[in-house]
C-alpha positions, 0 to 999 in steps of 0.5 A, a space after each residue: 392391288 390385283 395379283 396374278 394367280 395360276 388355277 389348274 383344273 383336274 379330273 379326279 387327281 387334283 389332291 394327288 397333283 397338288 401334294 406333288 407340287 407341295 413336296 417339290 415347291 414347299 410352302 403351305 398347302 390347303 385342300 378342301 374335298 367334296 366330302 368336307 362340304 356341308 352337302 357331302 351326303 348328297 353327293 355320289 360316294 365316288 366324287 367324295 374326294 374330289 377337291 373343290 378348292 386347293 391353294 399351294 402358297 409359298 413366297 411368290 408362288 401361288 397355285 390354285 386347283 380344283 377337280 370341278 369342271 364346267 358342264 363342257 368338260 375338261 380339255 387340256 392344251 398347251 396354251 397355258 404354262 406355269 413359268 417358274 422364274 429364279 435368280 438362283 440357278 440351283 433353286 431353279 434346277 432343284 424344281 426342275 428335277 423334282 417336277 420332271 419325275 415321271 414327266 411326259 416331255 421335257 426340254 433340258 435346262 440350257 443356256 439360251 442366246 441371252 445367256 439365261 438358263 431355261 427349260 421346260 417340262 410337261 409333268 405327269 399330270 399333263 401341266 406344262 412348266 417353264 423354268 427361266 433364270 432371271 439373271 444373265 450371269 447364271 451358268 450351267 
């Protein structure tokens, strides 16, 4: 059975971003840096703290991250978002408030024409998040 998972690539601040997401979302976080790898001594000192792989897992949420970028380099755009959906309005509002800390841009949580609560942010790491209630019975 296949699963869909979000993978985020950073440029040296993956550990910081994943710890922030862990603080906001909870769950279990694992992080492996280059200094933890068997080839650490062969790598430049300034790259030792780069994250090879990280994983945040919490009840229906799985986010993977890394600082390792393909040869063409890192380019960020708005074509990929993390969608956080919940039937619980309080939970959705909590995640929105927490992830909005120092955000670059935001669209507040509001009731849309379907009666669902929705909003979005671009967090301080440049990652775009969508927040959507999965029940039309929610109210602000």
